[in-house]
N, C-alpha and C positions, 0 to 999 in steps of 0.2 A: 504494500499501500504504500511505503515513503518512496520508495521510486518511484510509482505512477505519479506521485505528487511532486515529486523533484522533477522527473519530466515534463509535466504539463506548469511547471512554473517558469522551466528553460525556453520552452514553447512558448508562451506568452511574453517572455523578456525579448524574443528573436522577433514577435511579429510585433511587436510595439517600436523594434528597433529599426525592422524594416521597412514599415508601413509608412514612415516618413520618407524615405527616399524616393526621389524619384529620378526615372533616366530618360525622361519626354524633354526634348530639346522646345525650348521658350522661341518664338517669333524672331525675338532681336537677335539669339546667337545664332540660328538657322540663317539670318539675313546676313551677320557680322561675317559668318563661314564661308556663305556663298560669296561675299565681296573678295574675302580673303583668296578663295580660291580660284574666284575671276583677275583678281590683279596677278596671281602668279601665274595663269594659263594666257593670260595676254600678254605679255613678260615672256614666256614659252616660245608662243605662237610667232613674235615677232623677234625671238632671238636676243631680246636684252638681256644680256650676261649680267649686268650690273646688278639690276631689278632683279632678276631672280638669283644672284648672291647675296642679296638686301631678305628676302624673304624667306631663306632657306636658314634655321637656326644654325647656327657654329658647330651646335652638338646633333648634326641631323644623322641621323642610321636610315638608308635607303635599300630595303630589303626588294629584292624583285626576283622572280623563280625560275627566269634563266641565267641570268649576269649576276646572282649571288649580295652579296652585303657590301654597302660602299657608303663612305662619309663625304661630309661635305667639300674637301678638298676636291676629293674621285671625284664625284657628284659635277661640280664645275668643269673640270677639265671635261667629263665626258659631253657634257652639255655644249660646250663650245666646239670639240668635235662634231658633233653631231648639226650644229648649226654650219659647221664650215662645211660640211658636204652638201648642203642648200639642198635640200629634198622638198622643200615648202610643206613639212611638217606641221599639221595643227590638230590641236586636242579639243573636243567638244562633251560638256559633260551631261549625262545623260539624266536629263530632270526626274524623271520619274524613279529612279532609282537611288535617289539622294539622298542619306537620312543622315541626321547629327544629332550626338549625343555627348552633355555636357560632360568635363572631366573636372571635380571640385578642385577648386584651389589651383589650377593648374590649365585648361583650357577647353579641347573638343576633341572628341574624335567623328571625322567624316567617313561613311561609309559610301560605296555607289559603283556605278561603270561608265568607263570615258569610252570615247571613239577617237582613237587617230588616226588619221588621213593624209595621205601624198600622193599626186600624179604620179603615174607609169606610164610611158608610152602614150600619154593622151589619155588615161583611163585613170578615175579615183579607186585609187586601194586604199583600203579602209579597215581597220580592226577593233573590234570593242573589248575590253579588258574590263578584270574587278579591278579594284582598289581600297585600302584604308588608309587614311591620311589623320593624323594627333598634329594637331595644331597646338602650339605653346601660345598664350597669352602674356603680351613681354611690353612693357612702358611703351615701346616703338610701337607697338601694335602686334598683331598676329604673326607666326613666324612658323613656318611648315619643319617639325620637329622629329618627327616619324613618317616612312613613306611604306606602306607596305603593297608590292604592284605584281599582281598574279592572273592567271588563267590566260597565259601565252602561248 
């Protein structure tokens, strides 16, 4: 009997602790992350390396299912090399897949799908891939802190 009352007490405590937490994004947070996403990928689409570098956190970790893990400097170099190839690569966020979750005292998690396209022999060549971005809120604005890119 004592074990049962202890279990009920622990269950009640857990329910109280977790009932006050919410993983739902607010409209404001959703707008802020969409704006940060748009700023970053506008810079990406136009190969604005300086702006890309500023929007990446210096502590960046970029996990890619094919190319592996890269840090801040490696990503800047890879982006410069990609831009030098002049592929006309553009990224579009697939709005219907976009979701944002707050991370208390840190920032936000953004998940969804995005499509990358470039022209090959006069034909648009596109691929749609999954992503998870972790954005860190700093005094200077939102910075892309972690990137997980997969489904290639």
